[in-house]
C-alpha positions as CSV (number, residue, x, y, z in Angstrom):
1,M,56.0,12.1,-26.0
2,N,52.6,12.8,-27.1
3,Q,50.1,10.3,-27.5
4,Q,46.7,11.0,-28.6
5,I,43.9,8.5,-27.7
6,I,41.1,8.4,-30.4
7,L,38.1,7.2,-28.6
8,D,35.1,5.6,-30.8
9,P,31.6,6.6,-29.4
10,R,30.1,3.0,-30.1
11,D,33.2,1.3,-28.0
12,E,31.9,-0.3,-25.1
13,F,33.7,0.0,-21.8
14,I,34.1,-2.4,-18.8
15,G,33.5,-1.5,-15.7
16,I,35.0,-3.3,-12.7
17,A,34.8,-0.8,-9.7
18,E,31.6,-2.6,-8.5
19,E,30.7,-5.9,-7.7
20,Q,27.6,-6.3,-9.7
21,D,29.5,-4.7,-12.6
22,R,32.3,-7.0,-12.4
23,N,29.9,-10.0,-12.1
24,Y,28.1,-8.8,-15.1
25,W,31.2,-8.5,-17.4
26,A,32.8,-11.8,-16.3
27,E,29.3,-13.8,-17.0
28,R,29.0,-11.7,-20.4
29,L,32.5,-12.8,-21.6
30,G,32.1,-16.4,-20.2
31,V,35.0,-16.0,-17.3
32,S,36.0,-15.7,-13.8
33,I,36.5,-12.3,-12.3
34,E,40.0,-13.1,-11.8
35,T,40.4,-13.9,-15.6
36,L,38.4,-10.5,-16.6
37,K,40.6,-8.4,-14.1
38,S,44.0,-10.0,-15.3
39,A,42.8,-9.8,-19.0
40,I,42.3,-6.0,-18.4
41,R,45.6,-5.6,-16.6
42,A,47.2,-7.6,-19.2
43,S,45.7,-5.6,-22.2
44,K,46.0,-2.5,-20.5
45,S,42.5,-1.4,-21.6
46,T,38.9,-1.5,-20.6
47,A,37.6,-1.5,-24.0
48,L,35.4,-4.3,-24.4
49,E,36.9,-5.2,-28.1
50,S,40.4,-5.0,-26.8
51,V,39.7,-7.5,-23.7
52,K,37.9,-10.1,-25.9
53,N,41.0,-9.8,-28.3
54,Y,43.2,-10.5,-25.6
55,L,41.1,-13.4,-24.1
56,A,40.6,-15.1,-27.8
57,Q,44.7,-14.8,-28.0
58,K,45.2,-16.4,-24.8
59,N,42.8,-19.2,-25.1
60,K,44.6,-20.2,-28.8
């Protein structure tokens, strides 16, 4: 099955490889580092909008 992934150059992506990056994104999104990592796994994406949408749905 061929799947095309179209990236928008304006999209922001969350980096969690470094501790400093994890801390920044967790603080920016107002969640713990574990919640951030769980949201990335659950949304299957590191795109900021995807993770924010997942967190918003989870908190409803």
